C-alpha positions as CSV (number, residue, x, y, z in Angstrom):
1,E,20.7,-2.2,-11.4
2,G,20.0,-5.7,-12.6
3,R,20.5,-7.2,-9.1
4,L,17.3,-8.6,-7.6
5,A,16.0,-7.6,-4.2
6,Q,17.1,-10.3,-1.7
7,P,15.1,-11.4,1.3
8,V,16.7,-10.2,4.6
9,K,16.9,-12.7,7.4
10,L,16.2,-11.3,10.8
11,R,19.1,-11.8,13.2
12,L,18.4,-10.7,16.7
13,G,20.3,-11.4,19.9
14,D,18.8,-12.9,23.0
15,G,16.1,-10.6,24.5
16,Q,16.2,-8.2,21.5
17,R,12.8,-6.9,20.6
18,P,13.1,-3.7,18.7
19,L,9.7,-1.9,18.8
20,L,10.5,0.7,16.1
21,V,12.9,0.9,13.2
22,H,13.6,3.6,10.7
23,L,12.9,2.9,7.0
24,E,16.5,3.3,6.0
25,A,17.7,0.7,8.6
26,A,18.9,-2.6,7.2
27,A,16.6,-4.5,9.6
28,C,13.6,-2.8,8.0
29,A,14.0,-4.8,4.8
30,S,13.2,-7.9,6.8
31,S,9.5,-9.0,6.4
32,E,9.9,-11.1,9.5
33,L,10.2,-7.9,11.5
34,V,8.0,-5.4,9.7
35,G,5.8,-7.4,7.3
36,A,5.9,-7.5,3.5
37,K,4.6,-4.0,2.8
38,A,7.1,-2.2,5.0
39,A,9.9,-4.4,3.8
40,S,9.1,-3.7,0.2
41,L,9.1,0.1,1.0
42,A,12.6,-0.3,2.6
43,Q,13.9,-2.1,-0.4
44,L,12.4,0.6,-2.7
45,L,14.3,3.2,-0.6
46,A,17.6,1.3,-0.8
47,F,17.2,0.8,-4.6
48,A,16.4,4.5,-5.4
49,P,20.0,5.7,-5.7
50,K,20.8,2.9,-8.1
51,A,17.7,3.1,-10.3
52,A,18.0,4.7,-13.8
53,A,14.5,6.1,-13.4
54,K,14.8,8.5,-10.5
55,Y,12.2,8.6,-7.7
56,K,12.0,9.4,-4.0
57,V,10.5,7.5,-1.1
58,P,9.1,9.6,1.7
59,R,10.7,9.3,5.1
60,A,9.1,6.8,7.5
61,I,9.4,4.9,10.8
62,V,7.9,1.5,11.4
63,L,6.4,0.1,14.6
64,T,7.5,-3.6,14.4
65,R,5.7,-6.9,15.1
66,F,7.1,-6.6,18.7
67,A,5.2,-3.4,19.2
68,H,2.0,-5.2,18.1
69,D,2.9,-8.1,20.5
70,S,3.4,-5.6,23.3
71,V,0.0,-4.1,22.8
72,L,-1.6,-7.6,23.1
73,E,0.6,-8.7,26.0
74,Q,-0.2,-5.6,28.1
75,S,-3.9,-5.4,27.5
76,A,-6.1,-8.1,29.1
77,P,-9.3,-6.6,27.6
78,I,-7.9,-6.9,24.1
79,R,-6.8,-10.5,24.6
80,E,-10.3,-11.4,26.1
81,A,-12.1,-9.8,23.2
82,I,-9.9,-11.7,20.7
83,A,-10.6,-14.9,22.5
84,R,-14.3,-14.4,22.3
85,L,-14.0,-13.8,18.6
86,E,-11.8,-16.9,18.1
87,R,-14.6,-19.0,19.7
88,L,-17.1,-17.7,17.2
89,V,-15.1,-17.9,13.9
90,G,-16.2,-21.5,13.2
91,E,-19.9,-20.6,13.3
92,T,-22.0,-20.4,10.2
93,N,-24.0,-17.5,11.6
94,T,-21.8,-14.7,10.2
95,A,-24.0,-12.0,11.9
96,N,-22.5,-13.1,15.2
97,V,-19.0,-13.0,13.8
98,R,-19.5,-9.6,12.3
99,A,-20.8,-8.2,15.6
100,E,-17.9,-9.6,17.5
101,C,-15.5,-8.2,15.0
102,E,-16.9,-4.7,15.6
103,Q,-16.6,-5.2,19.3
104,V,-12.9,-6.2,19.1
105,Q,-12.2,-3.1,17.0
106,R,-13.9,-0.9,19.6
107,V,-11.9,-2.5,22.4
108,V,-8.6,-2.0,20.5
109,Q,-9.3,1.6,19.4
110,S,-10.3,2.6,23.0
111,S,-7.2,1.0,24.6
112,A,-4.2,3.1,25.5
113,M,-0.9,2.4,23.8
114,P,1.5,0.7,26.2
115,D,4.2,3.1,27.6
116,D,7.1,1.2,25.9
117,V,5.5,1.5,22.5
118,R,4.5,5.1,23.1
119,C,8.1,6.0,24.1
120,A,9.5,4.3,21.0
121,L,7.0,6.2,18.8
122,A,7.9,9.5,20.5
123,D,11.6,8.8,20.0
124,G,11.1,8.0,16.3
125,L,9.1,11.2,15.7
126,A,11.7,13.2,17.5
127,A,14.4,11.8,15.2
128,L,12.5,12.7,12.1
129,A,11.8,16.2,13.5
130,A,15.4,16.7,14.2
131,E,16.2,16.2,10.6
132,R,13.3,18.1,9.1
133,A,9.8,19.0,10.4
134,S,6.9,17.1,8.9
135,T,3.5,18.6,8.3
136,S,1.5,15.4,8.3
137,F,1.8,11.6,8.2
138,A,0.1,8.6,6.6
139,V,-0.4,5.7,9.0
140,R,-0.5,2.3,7.1
141,S,-0.8,-1.3,8.0
142,S,1.9,-3.9,7.2
143,S,0.4,-7.1,8.3
144,W,1.4,-10.7,7.7
145,G,-0.8,-12.0,4.9
146,E,-0.9,-8.6,3.3
147,D,0.9,-7.5,0.1
148,E,2.7,-10.9,-0.2
149,E,3.5,-13.0,-3.2
150,D,0.6,-15.4,-2.7
151,M,-1.8,-13.3,-0.5
152,S,-3.1,-9.7,-0.9
153,A,-5.8,-8.7,1.6
154,A,-6.0,-5.5,-0.5
155,G,-8.2,-2.8,0.9
156,Q,-9.0,-4.7,4.1
157,L,-6.7,-2.9,6.5
158,A,-6.7,0.7,7.4
159,T,-4.7,3.6,6.0
160,L,-5.1,6.9,7.8
161,L,-4.0,10.0,5.9
162,N,-3.1,13.5,7.0
163,V,-2.4,12.7,10.6
164,E,-0.9,15.7,12.4
165,P,2.7,15.2,13.8
166,K,1.4,15.1,17.3
167,L,2.1,12.1,19.5
168,D,-1.5,11.7,20.8
169,Q,-3.0,11.9,17.3
170,L,-0.5,9.4,15.9
171,E,-1.1,7.1,18.9
172,R,-4.8,7.0,18.1
173,A,-4.1,6.5,14.4
174,V,-1.8,3.6,15.2
175,M,-4.4,1.9,17.4
176,A,-7.0,2.4,14.8
177,C,-4.7,0.8,12.3
178,L,-4.1,-2.2,14.6
179,A,-7.9,-2.5,15.1
180,S,-8.5,-2.8,11.4
181,K,-7.0,-6.3,11.4
182,F,-10.2,-7.4,13.0
183,T,-12.6,-6.1,10.4
184,F,-15.1,-8.7,9.3
185,A,-13.6,-8.7,5.8
186,N,-10.1,-9.4,7.0
187,V,-11.3,-12.0,9.5
188,Q,-13.2,-13.8,6.8
189,Y,-10.1,-13.6,4.5
190,K,-8.0,-15.3,7.2
191,R,-10.6,-18.0,7.8
192,Q,-10.7,-18.8,4.1
193,H,-6.9,-19.2,4.1
194,G,-6.7,-21.1,7.3
195,L,-4.7,-18.4,9.1
196,P,-4.9,-17.4,12.8
197,L,-6.6,-14.2,13.7
198,T,-3.6,-12.9,15.7
199,L,-1.1,-12.9,12.8
200,P,1.7,-10.4,13.5
201,M,1.3,-6.8,12.3
202,A,3.5,-3.8,11.9
203,V,2.5,-0.2,11.3
204,V,4.2,2.3,8.9
205,V,4.2,6.0,9.9
206,Q,5.2,7.7,6.6
207,E,5.6,11.4,5.8
208,M,2.8,12.7,3.6
209,V,3.6,14.3,0.2
210,A,1.0,16.9,-1.0
211,C,1.0,15.6,-4.6
212,E,-0.4,17.5,-7.5
213,K,-1.3,14.2,-9.2
214,A,-1.1,10.6,-8.1
215,G,-2.4,7.1,-8.7
216,V,-1.5,3.5,-9.3
217,M,0.6,1.7,-11.9
218,F,0.6,-2.0,-12.8
219,T,3.7,-3.2,-14.5
220,C,1.7,-5.7,-16.4
221,E,-1.9,-6.0,-17.7
222,P,-3.4,-7.2,-14.4
223,T,-6.1,-9.4,-16.0
224,S,-4.1,-11.2,-18.7
225,G,-0.7,-10.8,-17.2
226,D,0.7,-9.3,-20.4
227,P,4.2,-8.0,-19.3
228,S,4.6,-5.7,-22.3
229,L,1.8,-3.4,-21.1
230,F,2.0,-0.9,-18.3
231,V,-1.4,0.3,-16.9
232,V,-1.3,3.7,-15.2
233,T,-4.4,5.2,-13.5
234,A,-4.2,8.8,-12.3
235,N,-6.1,11.7,-10.8
236,Y,-5.3,15.1,-9.5
237,G,-4.3,15.4,-5.9
238,L,-3.7,12.5,-3.6
239,G,-3.9,8.9,-4.9
240,E,-6.6,8.1,-2.3
241,S,-9.4,8.9,-4.9
242,V,-7.9,6.2,-7.3
243,V,-7.0,3.6,-4.7
244,S,-10.4,3.8,-3.0
245,G,-12.4,3.9,-6.2
246,Q,-14.1,7.2,-5.3
247,S,-13.4,8.6,-8.7
248,E,-13.1,7.4,-12.3
249,P,-9.4,8.1,-13.0
250,D,-7.6,8.7,-16.2
251,T,-6.1,5.5,-17.7
252,V,-2.9,5.5,-19.7
253,L,-1.6,2.4,-21.4
254,V,2.2,2.3,-22.2
255,R,3.5,-0.5,-24.4
256,A,7.0,-1.9,-24.4
257,D,8.4,-3.4,-27.5
258,Q,10.7,-6.4,-27.6
259,R,13.7,-4.1,-27.1
260,G,12.1,-2.5,-24.1
261,E,11.4,0.8,-25.8
262,L,8.3,2.5,-24.6
263,R,5.4,4.3,-26.3
264,V,2.1,5.5,-25.1
265,Q,-0.5,3.2,-26.7
266,S,-3.7,4.9,-25.5
267,V,-5.1,7.5,-23.2
268,S,-8.6,7.3,-21.7
269,V,-9.8,10.5,-19.9
270,G,-11.8,9.7,-16.8
271,R,-14.5,11.8,-15.2
272,K,-12.3,12.4,-12.1
273,E,-15.5,13.2,-10.1
274,V,-13.6,13.5,-6.8
275,V,-10.2,15.0,-6.1
276,V,-8.6,14.5,-2.7
277,E,-6.0,17.1,-1.7
278,A,-3.9,17.7,1.4
279,K,-4.3,21.1,2.8
280,G,-2.6,22.2,6.0
281,G,-2.3,18.8,7.7
282,S,-5.8,17.7,6.6
283,S,-7.4,16.4,3.5
284,S,-10.2,17.9,1.5
285,S,-12.2,16.7,-1.5
286,S,-13.6,18.6,-4.4
287,S,-16.1,17.2,-6.9
288,S,-16.8,17.9,-10.5
289,S,-20.1,19.4,-9.4
290,S,-18.2,22.3,-7.9
291,S,-17.1,23.2,-11.4
292,S,-19.6,25.0,-13.6
293,S,-18.1,23.7,-16.9
294,G,-16.2,20.6,-15.7
295,S,-13.0,22.2,-16.8
296,G,-11.9,24.1,-13.7
297,G,-14.5,26.9,-13.3
298,G,-16.3,27.8,-10.1
299,G,-13.1,27.7,-8.0
300,D,-12.0,24.3,-9.1
301,Q,-8.6,24.6,-10.6
302,H,-8.4,21.2,-12.1
303,D,-9.2,20.7,-15.8
304,R,-11.1,17.4,-15.9
305,S,-11.6,17.5,-19.6
306,K,-8.0,16.4,-20.3
307,C,-5.6,13.7,-18.9
308,C,-3.9,14.9,-15.7
309,L,-0.7,13.1,-16.8
310,S,1.6,14.3,-19.5
311,E,3.0,11.8,-22.0
312,E,6.5,12.3,-20.5
313,E,5.2,11.6,-17.0
314,A,3.5,8.4,-18.2
315,L,6.7,7.3,-19.9
316,Q,8.8,8.2,-16.8
317,L,6.5,6.0,-14.7
318,A,6.8,3.1,-17.1
319,R,10.6,3.4,-17.1
320,C,10.5,3.3,-13.3
321,G,8.2,0.2,-13.6
322,Q,10.7,-1.5,-15.8
323,A,13.5,-0.9,-13.2
324,L,11.3,-2.2,-10.4
325,V,10.4,-5.4,-12.3
326,G,14.1,-6.1,-12.8
327,F,14.8,-5.3,-9.1
328,F,12.0,-7.3,-7.5
329,G,12.0,-10.0,-10.2
330,G,8.3,-9.8,-11.0
331,A,5.3,-7.6,-11.8
332,R,4.5,-4.9,-9.3
333,D,1.5,-2.8,-8.3
334,V,2.9,0.6,-7.4
335,E,1.3,3.7,-5.7
336,W,3.0,6.9,-7.0
337,G,2.6,10.6,-7.0
338,F,4.2,13.7,-8.6
339,K,4.9,16.9,-6.7
340,E,6.8,19.7,-8.5
341,Q,7.7,17.3,-11.3
342,Q,9.4,14.9,-8.7
343,L,8.2,11.3,-8.8
344,H,7.5,9.8,-5.3
345,L,6.7,6.1,-4.7
346,F,4.6,5.2,-1.6
347,Q,4.1,1.4,-2.0
348,S,5.2,-1.4,-4.2
349,R,3.5,-4.8,-3.9
350,P,3.5,-8.0,-6.0
351,V,0.7,-8.4,-8.6
352,T,-1.1,-11.5,-7.3
353,G,-3.2,-14.0,-9.2
354,L,-1.1,-14.1,-12.3
355,E,0.0,-17.7,-11.8
356,S,-3.5,-19.1,-11.6
357,Y,-4.8,-21.1,-14.7
358,S,-7.3,-19.5,-17.0
359,D,-10.5,-21.4,-17.9
360,F,-9.1,-22.1,-21.4
361,E,-5.9,-23.6,-19.9
362,L,-7.9,-25.8,-17.5
363,L,-10.2,-27.0,-20.3
364,H,-7.4,-27.8,-22.7
365,E,-4.6,-28.9,-20.3
366,S,-4.3,-32.3,-21.9
367,D,-4.8,-31.5,-25.6
368,Q,-2.4,-28.6,-26.0
369,P,1.4,-28.6,-26.3
370,S,3.6,-26.9,-23.7
371,R,3.6,-23.1,-24.0
372,A,6.6,-21.0,-24.6
373,E,7.9,-18.8,-21.8
374,A,6.7,-15.5,-23.5
375,E,3.2,-16.9,-24.3
376,F,0.2,-16.1,-22.2
377,T,-3.6,-16.7,-22.4
378,S,-5.9,-13.8,-21.7
379,R,-8.7,-14.2,-19.3
């Protein structure tokens, strides 16, 4: 279990341009083919049988960077719209850039998926259906410059939930996901980092899990970088309410001692104003206002007056986090969910920004001794 995840080098023969790979395929662990997000997901899947803390990764197929390239190569309107945007990005008038970003997104979303990509997607769906029928999918971006060690782009690209397992609906969702790389926020992010607007992109089509509770776990304190503290945020239903900030979640802090033994340090019960649930291939939201007492009345079955996570579930998440830190070799930001007491992991990305110097470190760089490895300065 202590073996670190290793980067997978992409080895393709002449003329090989795979448009789609399954998550369990060895090639899917290559970020050169599918981007960092999808590659991390493939590594999570490969590590699952070896991990002491048991978890599952939902089935998925991934449209590769070559599918993205095929969309651009076979659509002159998309290429022309991108060229117009590229001519504007150096302007100081951001209103013009914003308007052109919106135009590029409209062009991409209204374009038909090329036949070769559509056929690859249909074949991938048929393979999943032959194994087991899926009720709905999440369609997620996996772009270059997203969820990497030194770049995040968090929240800038699209995730579409509860997409029905129908080819036409998944086609539209994939095109909407590809269009999201031209949002104003993502274009500005690329400009700030000196990156081209046409960075490659892959798209993950992942089986949805109708979780009873879900959220996010940081395997370190994300502000100070304290590696002995696991920060778990949780809400009933899907994790979308936590990730998007729609709701104030419950927050559980789990502390690891020097021997790695875990204990729950504190529990903060959030208001959990909005709960997002998957119902019959679609998502629905309930709010605390639908409950007469805030504790599950009025047709709302969720008791918002207490933490949605049990102590054992919080400790199980932290144990899983310890395994992932050892496997990936660094702190992780993990999206998780529980269904019928089974832990599912949906994403695992590096925690970024921990290597930057704090104000104190910058001010006292020349008048302080070298710090020990386990020392840290809070921000």
